[in-house]
N, C-alpha and C positions, 0 to 999 in steps of 0.2 A: 283666733283661728283654731278650728277643730283639728284633731289628729288626721282626719280624712282630707281636710282642706291642705294641710301640710304635705301629705303624700301625694295628693293630686298635683299641687304645684311642682313638687320635685319631679315627678313623672313627666310633666309638660316642659320643665326646663331642661331635662336631659336631652342631649343630642349626640350624634357620632361626630366626634371632633376629628378633623382631617388636616390640622396644622397645629403643632405644639410649640411652646417656647422651650428653650433648652434646660431651664431651671429644674433641678431635681425635686421631687416631692419628699418632705422629711419622713424618716422612718416611721416616726410615732403617728404620723397621719396615715400612712399605708397600713399600719397596724389597726388603727381605728376603723378603716374601711373594712377589713377582713373581720374585725370583731363584730361589726353590724351584720355583715353578709352571711356569717356562719349560723345565724339563727333561722334561715330558711328551712321550710320543711322538706323531708326526704322520706322515701318509702322504708318502712321499718326503722326509721331514724339511722339509716346506714351512714348518712353524711359522706357520700363517696368522693367528694370533690377534694383535690388537693391543688395547690397553686404554687408555681415556681416563678419568682418575681426577680427581674434583673434591675441592676442600676449601674451607672457609671460605665466603666470599661466593658462589663458584661453585656450591657444593652448594645453598645457599639459592635462588639464581637458577634452578637447574634444577629444584628441588623445586617452586618457584611455577609454573614453566612447565608442567611435566607434570601437576600437580594441576588447573591451569586447563583443560588439554585434556580431562582426564577428566570435570571437573565440568560443562563445557559441552556434553558429549555429542559431542565431535569423533569422527568415524568412524574406527574403527581402520584402519591401513594397515601391517600387519607385512610384513617383507621375505620371510619364510617363512611359508607357510600355517599356521594354527592346526590343532591335531588335529582330525580329522573328527568324533570323538566319543570317549566313554569308556565301555566296556562291560564286563560281568563283573567280574572282580577289579579291574581299574583303576578302573572307577566306584565300587566299594566303598571302595577305599583312599582315593580323592579325597573321597568323602563323609565318611568317618570322620575324615580330617584336618581338614576343614572344621567338623565338629561338635566336635572336640576344641578347637579354637581358640575357637569360640563359647562353649562351656562354660567355658573358662578365664577369659574376660572377662565372663561373666555375661549373655550375649545368648541369649535363648530361641529355639528353632528357628523359632517362628512369627513372630518380630520381623523382618520383611523390612527395615525402615528401619535397625535396628541392624546387620543383616548387611551392608547396603549401605554404611553408615558405616565399618564395619570393613574392607571391601573397598577403600575409598577411602584407608585408611592405606598401601596399597601405593604410592600416588602421593606421599604425604608421606615416603616412604622410611623409614617407621617412625621419623622423627627422627634418622636416622643422620647422622654428620657428613661422611661420604664416600659417593660412589656411584661404581663402576667400570662403564663401558660396554664391553662385549665385542663387537668386531666383526671380520669376516673378509672376504676378497676375494669379490665376487660370482661371479667367474669359477670359483672353486672349489666354488660351490653347496653342497649338503647335505654334501659330504665335508669342505669347509673348516669347516662348522658342527660336524660331528661331531668333528673334531680339536679345535676350540675348546671342545667340552664337556669334554675332558679337562683343558684349562687351567682352566676354571671349578672343576672338582672339586679340582684341585691348589692353586688359590688359596684356596679354603674350608678345606683341610685345613692348609695352611701358616699360614693366619691362625689357626686354632684352636690350633695348636701354639704360637703366640705370644701367646696370650690375647686375640685379636681375634675378635669375632662377626661373622657374615656372614648375608646371606639372598640367594640368586640370586632374580631376579625377571624372568620371562618378560613379565609384565604391561607393563613399560616399553617392550618392543620393539612393542607395539601402535602406537606413534607414531614409527615408525622415521624417516620423513622430517623430522618436527620435531626429533627428537634429533640427527639429522645436521646440520641447519641450526643449531641452537642451540649445538652443541659444535664445529662446524667439521670434522666427519668427511667425508671425501671421499665422493662420490656412488657411487663403485664399491666401497663397503664395505657389507656386510650387517650391520645392527644385530641382534645375536643375543639379548642379554639384559643385565640389569644385575645388579650385586652390591652392594647397600647394605651398608656395614660400619662398624664402630666398637667401642665397648666396651659390653657388654650392661648393661641396666637389669635386674639379676637380681631386683630386688623386683617387677617388673611382672608381673601374672598372665599375660600372653600368652606369657611365656617359661617357664611352669611346666609345660608338657606336652611329651611326646616321642612321635613316631610309631613305630609297629611296622614291621618289616621281614620280607619273605618269607624263608623258610628256605632253606638250600641244596637241600633236597629239592624245594622249589617251583620252583627256578630251574633245576636241572640235568636234562638229558634224556641218560641214559647210553646209549651205543650200543656193542655188542661184536661 
């Protein structure tokens, strides 16, 4: 198998896990994930990403804190503005992904309460034993965030290669000020997203579907 084949297979194998077993990931394995992810490129080699990782009681405390914020209707205050909207193909992909999830766990499209309860699973971190908070310097703005997106991708791929399941979560960034305060992250860091991770509960129906991807023909605009 060529290096391309290995990478391609890892990319196709990775998925957003929405149900985890409670077993912790060994520290040495987590370090190996970060060891691989740190090699992604960044503008001027700034390497703006930093990652705060919880385990054990720290994960449970964070889960309780963020779930309480969401349940009590605390107003979102993300460091980076949410998307202005989803239209066209983007809206269709978003809708399809949501319905695939609801179908997998037996929630009817008209069941608004069921859909809301499933959404709240984000803040329970899908029962993951760990959460990684990705943050970057506010002085680098969206370009630091863009570079950190490469780190998120590499983190999830390295985890997949080591048998660890992940789900990147922008929802956690809705409460950026509280996340910083709870975890002792400096005020000059932008909270970009979370990655909940652990070992997948492969029997859970939420892990039984896979999203489709656009084809190269949908993505490439050739110019000659």
